VMD Tcl script that builds the backbone (N, CA, C; Angstrom):
set m [mol new atoms 303]
animate dup $m
set s [atomselect $m all]
$s set {name element resname resid chain x y z} {
  {N N UNK 1 A -4.821 -3.495 -3.791}
  {CA C UNK 1 A -4.093 -4.814 -3.273}
  {C C UNK 1 A -2.309 -5.349 -3.053}
  {N N UNK 2 A -2.325 -3.548 -4.109}
  {CA C UNK 2 A -0.427 -3.677 -3.832}
  {C C UNK 2 A -0.257 -3.889 -2.120}
  {N N UNK 3 A -0.217 -2.478 -1.337}
  {CA C UNK 3 A -0.132 -2.192 -0.150}
  {C C UNK 3 A 0.029 -3.611 0.974}
  {N N UNK 4 A -1.687 -3.982 0.139}
  {CA C UNK 4 A -1.543 -5.323 1.150}
  {C C UNK 4 A -1.102 -6.585 1.424}
  {N N UNK 5 A -0.813 -6.303 0.170}
  {CA C UNK 5 A 0.171 -7.631 -0.098}
  {C C UNK 5 A 1.979 -7.282 0.181}
  {N N UNK 6 A 2.045 -5.765 -0.104}
  {CA C UNK 6 A 3.501 -5.910 0.503}
  {C C UNK 6 A 3.203 -6.756 2.196}
  {N N UNK 7 A 1.949 -5.906 2.431}
  {CA C UNK 7 A 2.215 -5.883 4.150}
  {C C UNK 7 A 2.530 -7.673 4.285}
  {N N UNK 8 A 1.805 -8.326 3.380}
  {CA C UNK 8 A 1.644 -10.306 3.378}
  {C C UNK 8 A 3.341 -10.695 3.385}
  {N N UNK 9 A 3.549 -10.105 2.097}
  {CA C UNK 9 A 4.814 -10.398 1.427}
  {C C UNK 9 A 6.356 -9.785 3.151}
  {N N UNK 10 A 5.991 -9.381 4.342}
  {CA C UNK 10 A 6.523 -8.673 5.320}
  {C C UNK 10 A 6.048 -9.375 6.711}
  {N N UNK 11 A 4.978 -10.309 6.591}
  {CA C UNK 11 A 4.562 -11.438 7.254}
  {C C UNK 11 A 3.598 -10.455 8.281}
  {N N UNK 12 A 2.526 -9.567 8.093}
  {CA C UNK 12 A 1.513 -9.288 8.518}
  {C C UNK 12 A 0.157 -9.278 7.618}
  {N N UNK 13 A -0.612 -9.240 8.423}
  {CA C UNK 13 A -2.195 -9.703 7.745}
  {C C UNK 13 A -2.043 -8.578 7.849}
  {N N UNK 14 A -3.064 -7.419 6.954}
  {CA C UNK 14 A -3.984 -6.465 6.902}
  {C C UNK 14 A -5.010 -6.771 7.727}
  {N N UNK 15 A -5.788 -7.698 7.536}
  {CA C UNK 15 A -6.752 -8.592 8.054}
  {C C UNK 15 A -6.599 -7.968 9.862}
  {N N UNK 16 A -5.430 -9.203 10.425}
  {CA C UNK 16 A -4.645 -8.730 11.796}
  {C C UNK 16 A -5.195 -7.547 12.492}
  {N N UNK 17 A -4.259 -6.717 11.025}
  {CA C UNK 17 A -3.990 -5.481 11.864}
  {C C UNK 17 A -4.845 -4.672 12.347}
  {N N UNK 18 A -6.275 -4.722 11.586}
  {CA C UNK 18 A -7.130 -4.304 11.575}
  {C C UNK 18 A -7.991 -4.923 12.644}
  {N N UNK 19 A -8.092 -6.485 13.112}
  {CA C UNK 19 A -8.887 -6.408 14.133}
  {C C UNK 19 A -7.769 -6.162 15.537}
  {N N UNK 20 A -6.673 -5.623 15.581}
  {CA C UNK 20 A -5.912 -5.244 16.730}
  {C C UNK 20 A -6.327 -3.622 16.899}
  {N N UNK 21 A -7.086 -2.866 15.182}
  {CA C UNK 21 A -7.413 -2.471 15.492}
  {C C UNK 21 A -7.175 -0.536 15.190}
  {N N UNK 22 A -6.275 -1.079 13.894}
  {CA C UNK 22 A -5.703 -0.576 13.221}
  {C C UNK 22 A -5.709 -0.360 11.379}
  {N N UNK 23 A -6.087 0.767 11.270}
  {CA C UNK 23 A -6.674 0.675 9.896}
  {C C UNK 23 A -5.326 1.818 9.021}
  {N N UNK 24 A -5.362 1.538 7.889}
  {CA C UNK 24 A -4.589 1.686 7.034}
  {C C UNK 24 A -5.494 2.476 5.745}
  {N N UNK 25 A -5.862 3.603 5.801}
  {CA C UNK 25 A -6.101 4.023 4.300}
  {C C UNK 25 A -5.627 4.582 2.979}
  {N N UNK 26 A -5.722 5.278 2.409}
  {CA C UNK 26 A -5.018 5.313 0.995}
  {C C UNK 26 A -5.794 6.981 1.228}
  {N N UNK 27 A -4.501 8.160 1.826}
  {CA C UNK 27 A -5.552 9.370 2.558}
  {C C UNK 27 A -5.013 10.182 0.957}
  {N N UNK 28 A -3.844 9.726 0.288}
  {CA C UNK 28 A -3.723 10.526 -1.218}
  {C C UNK 28 A -3.250 9.804 -1.961}
  {N N UNK 29 A -3.261 10.211 -3.530}
  {CA C UNK 29 A -3.222 9.031 -4.752}
  {C C UNK 29 A -2.661 10.338 -5.459}
  {N N UNK 30 A -2.006 9.373 -6.337}
  {CA C UNK 30 A -1.331 10.220 -7.327}
  {C C UNK 30 A -1.354 9.076 -8.791}
  {N N UNK 31 A -2.056 8.850 -9.639}
  {CA C UNK 31 A -1.490 8.325 -10.514}
  {C C UNK 31 A -1.803 8.497 -12.326}
  {N N UNK 32 A -0.707 7.903 -12.642}
  {CA C UNK 32 A -0.135 8.317 -14.791}
  {C C UNK 32 A -0.721 7.309 -15.559}
  {N N UNK 33 A -1.886 7.674 -16.263}
  {CA C UNK 33 A -2.505 6.142 -17.418}
  {C C UNK 33 A -2.110 6.241 -18.269}
  {N N UNK 34 A -0.902 4.954 -18.320}
  {CA C UNK 34 A 0.160 5.437 -19.997}
  {C C UNK 34 A -1.292 4.314 -21.275}
  {N N UNK 35 A -1.160 3.697 -20.553}
  {CA C UNK 35 A -2.368 2.897 -22.004}
  {C C UNK 35 A -3.126 1.812 -20.988}
  {N N UNK 36 A -4.691 1.416 -21.611}
  {CA C UNK 36 A -6.034 0.691 -20.734}
  {C C UNK 36 A -5.499 -0.525 -20.551}
  {N N UNK 37 A -5.664 -1.144 -20.000}
  {CA C UNK 37 A -6.264 -2.673 -19.453}
  {C C UNK 37 A -7.410 -2.955 -19.551}
  {N N UNK 38 A -7.487 -4.891 -20.331}
  {CA C UNK 38 A -8.626 -4.311 -20.872}
  {C C UNK 38 A -9.750 -5.747 -19.308}
  {N N UNK 39 A -11.283 -5.903 -20.244}
  {CA C UNK 39 A -11.460 -6.552 -18.690}
  {C C UNK 39 A -10.135 -8.167 -19.069}
  {N N UNK 40 A -10.375 -8.446 -18.440}
  {CA C UNK 40 A -9.040 -10.311 -18.435}
  {C C UNK 40 A -8.110 -10.405 -18.790}
  {N N UNK 41 A -7.461 -9.093 -18.511}
  {CA C UNK 41 A -6.199 -9.457 -18.777}
  {C C UNK 41 A -5.553 -9.684 -17.448}
  {N N UNK 42 A -4.557 -10.156 -18.020}
  {CA C UNK 42 A -3.712 -10.428 -16.472}
  {C C UNK 42 A -2.995 -9.215 -16.454}
  {N N UNK 43 A -2.819 -8.735 -15.387}
  {CA C UNK 43 A -2.073 -7.607 -14.661}
  {C C UNK 43 A -0.552 -7.376 -13.896}
  {N N UNK 44 A 0.407 -7.726 -13.826}
  {CA C UNK 44 A 0.720 -7.769 -13.012}
  {C C UNK 44 A 1.509 -6.103 -11.788}
  {N N UNK 45 A 1.320 -5.962 -10.631}
  {CA C UNK 45 A 1.359 -5.358 -10.270}
  {C C UNK 45 A 2.575 -4.966 -8.766}
  {N N UNK 46 A 3.527 -4.179 -9.089}
  {CA C UNK 46 A 4.814 -3.420 -8.580}
  {C C UNK 46 A 4.368 -2.838 -7.777}
  {N N UNK 47 A 4.837 -3.020 -6.611}
  {CA C UNK 47 A 5.007 -2.266 -5.399}
  {C C UNK 47 A 5.831 -1.923 -4.784}
  {N N UNK 48 A 6.322 -0.213 -4.137}
  {CA C UNK 48 A 6.845 -0.344 -3.360}
  {C C UNK 48 A 7.188 0.289 -2.628}
  {N N UNK 49 A 8.056 0.006 -1.618}
  {CA C UNK 49 A 7.768 0.971 -0.388}
  {C C UNK 49 A 8.530 2.095 -0.544}
  {N N UNK 50 A 8.557 3.324 -0.040}
  {CA C UNK 50 A 8.964 4.726 -0.591}
  {C C UNK 50 A 9.895 5.940 0.757}
  {N N UNK 51 A 8.741 6.146 1.689}
  {CA C UNK 51 A 9.335 6.089 2.930}
  {C C UNK 51 A 8.358 6.214 4.052}
  {N N UNK 52 A 9.010 6.619 5.347}
  {CA C UNK 52 A 7.689 6.356 5.767}
  {C C UNK 52 A 8.682 7.992 6.935}
  {N N UNK 53 A 7.452 8.321 7.623}
  {CA C UNK 53 A 6.692 9.628 8.745}
  {C C UNK 53 A 6.363 9.245 9.945}
  {N N UNK 54 A 6.695 9.192 11.358}
  {CA C UNK 54 A 5.198 9.282 11.728}
  {C C UNK 54 A 4.036 8.176 12.062}
  {N N UNK 55 A 3.606 9.301 11.187}
  {CA C UNK 55 A 1.608 8.454 11.218}
  {C C UNK 55 A 2.064 7.491 9.524}
  {N N UNK 56 A 2.593 7.875 8.119}
  {CA C UNK 56 A 2.018 8.098 7.276}
  {C C UNK 56 A 3.813 6.730 6.862}
  {N N UNK 57 A 2.832 6.392 5.639}
  {CA C UNK 57 A 4.066 5.096 4.824}
  {C C UNK 57 A 3.496 5.966 3.237}
  {N N UNK 58 A 4.733 5.992 2.811}
  {CA C UNK 58 A 4.348 5.982 1.037}
  {C C UNK 58 A 4.505 4.972 0.441}
  {N N UNK 59 A 4.532 4.471 -0.871}
  {CA C UNK 59 A 4.310 3.458 -1.709}
  {C C UNK 59 A 4.531 4.495 -3.088}
  {N N UNK 60 A 5.169 3.526 -3.841}
  {CA C UNK 60 A 5.296 3.608 -5.305}
  {C C UNK 60 A 4.537 2.184 -6.023}
  {N N UNK 61 A 3.712 2.531 -7.224}
  {CA C UNK 61 A 3.198 1.240 -7.386}
  {C C UNK 61 A 3.151 1.436 -9.671}
  {N N UNK 62 A 3.954 0.281 -9.613}
  {CA C UNK 62 A 3.595 -0.112 -10.853}
  {C C UNK 62 A 2.823 -1.269 -11.953}
  {N N UNK 63 A 1.358 -0.928 -12.385}
  {CA C UNK 63 A 0.895 -1.968 -13.109}
  {C C UNK 63 A 0.851 -2.598 -14.904}
  {N N UNK 64 A 1.958 -3.706 -14.673}
  {CA C UNK 64 A 1.919 -3.812 -16.037}
  {C C UNK 64 A 0.833 -4.809 -16.731}
  {N N UNK 65 A 1.132 -5.000 -17.924}
  {CA C UNK 65 A 0.021 -5.939 -18.946}
  {C C UNK 65 A 0.972 -6.941 -19.626}
  {N N UNK 66 A 0.054 -7.740 -19.870}
  {CA C UNK 66 A 0.268 -8.821 -20.864}
  {C C UNK 66 A 1.892 -9.158 -21.059}
  {N N UNK 67 A 1.490 -8.382 -22.082}
  {CA C UNK 67 A 2.951 -8.211 -23.444}
  {C C UNK 67 A 4.064 -7.261 -22.124}
  {N N UNK 68 A 3.941 -7.409 -21.030}
  {CA C UNK 68 A 5.183 -5.836 -20.233}
  {C C UNK 68 A 5.555 -5.046 -20.606}
  {N N UNK 69 A 3.919 -4.206 -20.769}
  {CA C UNK 69 A 4.426 -3.191 -20.944}
  {C C UNK 69 A 3.632 -2.131 -19.718}
  {N N UNK 70 A 4.396 -0.935 -19.279}
  {CA C UNK 70 A 3.626 -0.905 -18.175}
  {C C UNK 70 A 2.291 0.429 -18.920}
  {N N UNK 71 A 1.411 0.578 -17.695}
  {CA C UNK 71 A -0.599 0.475 -18.225}
  {C C UNK 71 A 0.058 1.450 -17.031}
  {N N UNK 72 A 0.200 1.581 -15.620}
  {CA C UNK 72 A -0.086 3.132 -15.256}
  {C C UNK 72 A 1.237 2.520 -13.909}
  {N N UNK 73 A 1.338 4.018 -13.208}
  {CA C UNK 73 A 2.259 3.890 -12.234}
  {C C UNK 73 A 1.564 4.619 -11.839}
  {N N UNK 74 A 1.695 5.046 -10.034}
  {CA C UNK 74 A 1.300 5.841 -8.921}
  {C C UNK 74 A 1.824 5.875 -8.129}
  {N N UNK 75 A 1.390 6.602 -7.137}
  {CA C UNK 75 A 1.812 7.731 -5.472}
  {C C UNK 75 A 1.067 7.181 -4.752}
  {N N UNK 76 A 1.204 6.448 -3.803}
  {CA C UNK 76 A -0.076 6.439 -2.954}
  {C C UNK 76 A 0.434 7.125 -1.234}
  {N N UNK 77 A -0.461 7.714 -0.164}
  {CA C UNK 77 A 0.005 7.809 0.462}
  {C C UNK 77 A -1.275 7.153 1.568}
  {N N UNK 78 A -0.287 6.547 2.566}
  {CA C UNK 78 A -1.526 6.209 3.315}
  {C C UNK 78 A -1.337 6.358 5.294}
  {N N UNK 79 A -2.336 6.250 5.988}
  {CA C UNK 79 A -1.809 6.818 7.551}
  {C C UNK 79 A -2.907 5.776 8.209}
  {N N UNK 80 A -1.506 5.399 9.182}
  {CA C UNK 80 A -2.217 4.525 10.119}
  {C C UNK 80 A -2.963 5.416 10.948}
  {N N UNK 81 A -3.864 4.336 11.583}
  {CA C UNK 81 A -5.275 5.452 11.716}
  {C C UNK 81 A -5.881 3.828 12.960}
  {N N UNK 82 A -6.288 4.811 14.073}
  {CA C UNK 82 A -7.006 4.062 15.116}
  {C C UNK 82 A -7.885 4.058 15.493}
  {N N UNK 83 A -8.847 2.734 14.391}
  {CA C UNK 83 A -10.214 2.616 14.777}
  {C C UNK 83 A -11.062 3.785 15.892}
  {N N UNK 84 A -10.591 2.791 16.363}
  {CA C UNK 84 A -11.346 3.788 17.968}
  {C C UNK 84 A -11.697 4.888 18.094}
  {N N UNK 85 A -11.000 5.455 17.500}
  {CA C UNK 85 A -10.795 7.044 18.016}
  {C C UNK 85 A -11.004 7.671 16.694}
  {N N UNK 86 A -10.534 6.746 15.753}
  {CA C UNK 86 A -10.010 7.343 14.002}
  {C C UNK 86 A -9.349 8.606 13.885}
  {N N UNK 87 A -8.015 8.265 14.469}
  {CA C UNK 87 A -7.337 9.591 14.698}
  {C C UNK 87 A -6.063 9.090 14.408}
  {N N UNK 88 A -4.536 9.982 13.577}
  {CA C UNK 88 A -3.685 8.974 12.952}
  {C C UNK 88 A -3.228 8.547 13.997}
  {N N UNK 89 A -2.364 7.957 13.857}
  {CA C UNK 89 A -1.542 6.981 15.830}
  {C C UNK 89 A -0.062 6.329 15.283}
  {N N UNK 90 A 0.866 6.112 15.762}
  {CA C UNK 90 A 1.933 5.493 15.786}
  {C C UNK 90 A 2.174 4.424 15.232}
  {N N UNK 91 A 2.789 3.591 13.974}
  {CA C UNK 91 A 1.898 2.334 14.066}
  {C C UNK 91 A 3.016 1.531 15.462}
  {N N UNK 92 A 2.330 -0.113 15.612}
  {CA C UNK 92 A 3.101 -0.415 16.747}
  {C C UNK 92 A 4.141 -1.112 16.259}
  {N N UNK 93 A 5.572 -1.292 17.240}
  {CA C UNK 93 A 6.247 -1.813 16.787}
  {C C UNK 93 A 6.861 -2.751 16.049}
  {N N UNK 94 A 5.969 -3.855 16.069}
  {CA C UNK 94 A 6.606 -4.936 15.167}
  {C C UNK 94 A 6.795 -4.327 13.649}
  {N N UNK 95 A 5.344 -3.031 13.265}
  {CA C UNK 95 A 5.757 -2.369 11.967}
  {C C UNK 95 A 6.361 -2.180 11.741}
  {N N UNK 96 A 6.767 -0.822 12.525}
  {CA C UNK 96 A 7.588 -0.079 13.171}
  {C C UNK 96 A 9.617 -0.775 12.364}
  {N N UNK 97 A 9.741 -1.927 13.505}
  {CA C UNK 97 A 10.648 -2.896 12.799}
  {C C UNK 97 A 10.531 -2.964 11.513}
  {N N UNK 98 A 9.520 -3.466 10.595}
  {CA C UNK 98 A 9.139 -3.808 9.051}
  {C C UNK 98 A 9.653 -2.915 8.087}
  {N N UNK 99 A 9.049 -1.652 8.616}
  {CA C UNK 99 A 8.956 -0.486 8.055}
  {C C UNK 99 A 11.036 0.003 8.257}
  {N N UNK 100 A 11.555 0.045 8.873}
  {CA C UNK 100 A 13.229 0.412 9.312}
  {C C UNK 100 A 13.841 -0.390 8.839}
  {N N UNK 101 A 13.029 -1.523 8.379}
  {CA C UNK 101 A 14.752 -3.001 8.183}
  {C C UNK 101 A 14.576 -2.764 6.671}
}
mol reanalyze $m
mol bondsrecalc $m
mol representation Tube
mol addrep $m
């Protein structure tokens, strides 16, 4: 959810990205669980862009509970993939401009 909403906040729909033939799968994720969340808890997810290199984009993420307590931290790496070939690809210019700004 965090990466999709981060893209949306930059004016990019993940759905439109896929419709243009580009996927952005998570290829690596590190999680650090600090406290549990319970069913029906309202959670806040904070996603921060970390860095970009060639075909990869990295994010840090925090999940906060209703009592403003940190529940989980995460670091994840995604790769831009051409959906027709299944191969990594350089992101389109409009995405590069967002990442580099």
